C-alpha positions in Angstrom: 0.0 0.0 0.0 1.4 3.4 -0.9 1.8 6.3 1.3 -0.3 9.5 0.5 1.8 11.9 -1.4 4.5 9.5 -2.5 5.7 9.6 -6.1 4.4 6.2 -7.6 5.9 4.6 -10.7 4.7 1.2 -9.9 2.2 1.4 -12.8 5.1 1.0 -15.1 6.4 -2.3 -13.5 4.8 -5.8 -13.9 1.3 -5.9 -12.3 1.1 -6.9 -8.8 -2.1 -7.8 -6.8 -2.9 -7.0 -3.1 -5.8 -7.6 -1.0 -6.7 -4.5 1.0 -8.4 -5.2 4.4 -10.7 -2.5 5.8 -12.4 -4.7 8.4 -14.4 -4.7 10.6 -16.6 -2.3 8.7 -16.2 -3.4 5.1 -15.0 -6.4 3.0 -11.9 -4.9 1.3 -10.7 -4.7 -2.3 -8.1 -5.8 -4.8 -5.4 -3.4 -5.7 -4.0 -4.1 -9.2 -1.0 -1.9 -10.0 1.4 -2.1 -13.0 1.4 -3.4 -16.6 0.1 -6.7 -17.8 2.8 -9.2 -18.8 3.0 -12.8 -19.9 3.2 -13.6 -16.1 0.2 -11.6 -14.9 -2.6 -14.2 -15.4 -0.6 -16.7 -13.5 0.2 -14.2 -10.8 -3.5 -13.4 -10.4 -4.5 -17.2 -10.3 -1.9 -17.6 -7.5 -3.3 -14.5 -5.7 -6.9 -15.8 -6.1 -6.2 -19.4 -5.0 -6.7 -18.9 -1.3 -9.4 -16.2 -1.5 -13.1 -15.9 -2.3 -12.9 -13.0 -4.7 -16.4 -13.4 -6.3 -18.0 -9.9 -6.6 -14.9 -8.2 -5.2 -13.8 -4.8 -6.5 -10.5 -4.2 -8.4 -8.9 -0.8 -8.1 -6.7 -0.2 -11.1 -3.6 1.9 -11.6 -1.9 0.7 -14.7 0.0 1.8 -17.9 -1.5 -1.1 -20.0 0.4 -4.1 -21.3 -0.1 -7.2 -23.3 -3.2 -7.4 -25.4 -3.8 -11.1 -25.3 -2.9 -11.5 -21.6 -5.1 -8.5 -20.7 -8.0 -10.2 -22.6 -7.4 -13.5 -20.8 -7.3 -11.5 -17.5 -10.5 -9.7 -18.3 -12.4 -12.8 -18.9 -11.3 -14.3 -15.6 -12.4 -11.1 -13.8 -15.9 -11.2 -15.6 -16.3 -14.9 -14.8 -15.7 -13.9 -11.1 -18.1 -11.1 -11.3 -15.5 -8.6 -10.2 -16.2 -4.8 -10.1 -13.8 -2.3 -11.4 -12.6 1.3 -10.8 -9.6 3.6 -11.2 -7.7 4.6 -8.1 -4.7 4.5 -5.9 -4.9 2.8 -2.5 -3.2 4.8 0.3 -3.0 4.7 4.0 -4.4 7.7 5.9 -4.4 8.5 9.5 -7.9 8.7 11.0 -9.5 9.1 14.5 -9.3 5.4 14.8 -5.9 4.9 13.5 -4.2 4.3 10.0 -6.9 3.2 7.4 -6.7 2.4 3.7 -8.6 4.7 1.4 -8.8 5.0 -2.4 -7.7 8.2 -3.9 -8.8 9.1 -7.5 -5.4 10.5 -8.8 -4.6 7.3 -10.7 -4.1 6.4 -14.3 -5.8 3.6 -16.4 -4.0 3.7 -19.8 -3.9 1.5 -22.9 -5.0 -2.1 -22.2 -6.0 -1.0 -18.7 -9.1 0.5 -20.3 -10.2 -2.9 -21.4 -9.4 -4.5 -18.0 -11.8 -1.7 -16.6 -14.4 -2.8 -19.1 -14.2 -6.4 -17.7 -15.9 -5.3 -14.5 -19.5 -6.3 -14.0 -20.1 -2.8 -12.7 -17.6 0.0 -13.6 -16.9 3.4 -12.0 -14.5 6.1 -12.9 -13.8 8.9 -10.3 -13.3 12.5 -10.9 -9.6 13.0 -11.0 -8.7 9.7 -12.5 -7.3 9.5 -16.1 -8.3 6.9 -18.6 -6.2 7.0 -21.8 -6.3 5.1 -25.1 -4.3 4.6 -28.4 -3.5 2.0 -31.2 -1.9 -1.4 -30.6 1.5 -1.7 -32.1 4.4 -4.2 -32.5 6.2 -4.0 -29.1 9.7 -4.2 -30.6 9.1 -1.2 -32.8 7.1 1.0 -30.7 10.0 3.3 -29.8 10.3 4.7 -33.4 7.3 3.2 -35.2 7.5 5.4 -38.4 11.1 4.5 -38.9 10.6 0.8 -38.5 9.9 -1.8 -41.2 7.0 -4.3 -41.2 6.3 -7.6 -42.8 3.1 -9.2 -44.0 3.4 -11.4 -40.9 3.5 -8.4 -38.7 0.3 -6.9 -40.3 -1.4 -10.3 -39.8 -0.6 -10.3 -36.2 -1.9 -6.8 -35.7 -5.2 -7.5 -37.6 -5.6 -10.7 -35.7 -5.2 -9.1 -32.4 -7.5 -6.2 -33.3 -10.1 -8.8 -34.1 -9.5 -10.5 -30.7 -9.8 -7.1 -28.9 -13.0 -6.2 -30.8 -14.7 -9.5 -29.8 -13.6 -9.0 -26.2 -14.9 -5.4 -26.2 -18.4 -6.5 -27.3 -18.4 -9.6 -25.1 -17.8 -7.2 -22.1 -20.6 -4.9 -23.1 -18.3 -2.2 -24.6 -19.3 -0.2 -27.6 -17.4 0.1 -31.0 -16.7 3.8 -30.0 -14.0 2.4 -27.6 -12.2 0.7 -30.4 -12.7 3.6 -32.8 -11.2 6.2 -30.2 -8.3 3.8 -29.4 -7.4 2.8 -33.0 -7.5 6.5 -34.1 -4.4 7.4 -32.1 -1.0 6.3 -33.6 1.9 5.5 -31.2 3.7 8.6 -32.1 0.9 10.9 -30.9 -0.1 11.6 -27.2 -2.6 9.1 -25.8 -6.2 10.4 -25.9 -7.8 11.0 -22.6 -11.5 10.0 -22.6 -14.0 12.8 -21.6 -16.9 12.0 -19.3 -19.2 11.8 -22.4 -16.8 9.4 -24.0 -16.6 7.3 -21.0 -20.3 6.9 -21.2 -20.4 6.5 -25.0 -17.9 3.6 -24.8 -19.8 2.0 -21.9 -16.6 2.1 -19.7 -18.7 3.7 -17.0 -21.9 1.9 -15.7 -22.5 3.8 -12.5 -22.0 7.2 -11.0 -22.3 5.9 -7.5 -19.0 5.1 -5.7 -20.9 2.9 -3.3 -21.7 0.5 -6.1 -18.0 -0.6 -6.4 -16.4 0.4 -3.1 -17.4 -0.9 0.4 -19.2 1.4 2.8 -17.1 3.0 5.3 -17.7 4.5 8.8 -18.1 8.3 9.0 -14.9 8.8 10.9 -12.9 7.5 7.9 -12.0 10.2 5.4 -12.7 8.3 2.2 -11.7 10.1 -0.9 -14.7 11.2 -3.0 -14.7 9.4 -6.3 -16.9 10.9 -9.0 -17.1 9.9 -12.8 -14.3 11.2 -15.0 -12.4 10.7 -18.3 -9.8 8.3 -19.4 -6.9 7.1 -21.9 -4.9 3.9 -23.1 -2.3 1.8 -24.9 -1.7 -2.0 -25.1 0.7 -5.0 -25.7 0.0 -8.4 -27.2 1.9 -11.4 -25.6 1.7 -14.1 -28.3 3.9 -16.9 -29.6 5.1 -14.7 -32.4 8.5 -13.0 -32.0 7.1 -9.5 -32.5 4.2 -9.0 -30.1 2.0 -5.9 -30.1 2.5 -3.2 -27.6 -0.1 -1.2 -26.0 1.2 0.7 -22.9 0.8 4.3 -22.0 2.7 7.0 -20.1 1.9 7.4 -16.4 2.7 11.1 -16.0 -0.1 13.6 -16.0 1.1 14.8 -19.4 1.6 11.8 -21.7 5.3 11.6 -22.6 7.2 8.4 -22.9 5.9 5.0 -21.6 8.3 3.2 -19.3 7.9 -0.5 -19.6 9.3 -3.2 -17.5 13.0 -3.3 -18.0 13.3 -7.0 -17.2 12.0 -10.0 -19.2 8.5 -11.0 -18.1 6.8 -14.0 -19.5 9.5 -14.2 -22.2 8.8 -10.6 -23.4 10.5 -7.4 -22.8 8.0 -4.5 -23.5 9.4 -1.7 -25.4 8.9 1.9 -24.5 6.2 3.9 -26.5 6.1 7.5 -27.3 
């Protein structure tokens, strides 16, 4: 759990899962921070093995990650009936001692937007950022216009766009989410979804934070979470040597995406402008 006011770069590292306890007055929630890699689904399965997560809430703070692994993760979440929101779990001092709270100043970028879509109920707080863009070959995302591409590369991209489209519609999203994402090339800043766009894409299904986060006692200063806009970028972990990359910057103003610097699941994600 992060400390309030800390500079957090964890959304650029491989995704980790934590169970946040807020007993005795609420059930708790799942913190999901970082990018989706080839190891993320396995890590989530291990995390879930000893817990009853049905109907739990996932609080996302992520720069995106692997297209196909995020799709697999999203289908697991929907099967469990998980709820999703964007936020950052921090510890605050209260009258009854340190307590975990969810702050809205978080980022859900690239494939994270599609993980958000996997929630049975979805809420985006005012102050959160959801950002989107095109999928791209991960090993050529640093300078995509100068790179060369083969017919095999184009086949991989088109195949994964098809998989992403099916997932979007299966999760109840609209074609507008794909349109807004695929309109943004990797050499441009990610597009941050406005409140109307969040609704148009069906990324938001409720305006009530209580629909996704547990009730808290009045002496606990819970951060107010109201609906807001968002952005994104993604990566596809496949058997092919040139997987797609969809990861987005985590700074307030999109700059360069910082991917995991170490191999994860046999894939090193390349930075994206």
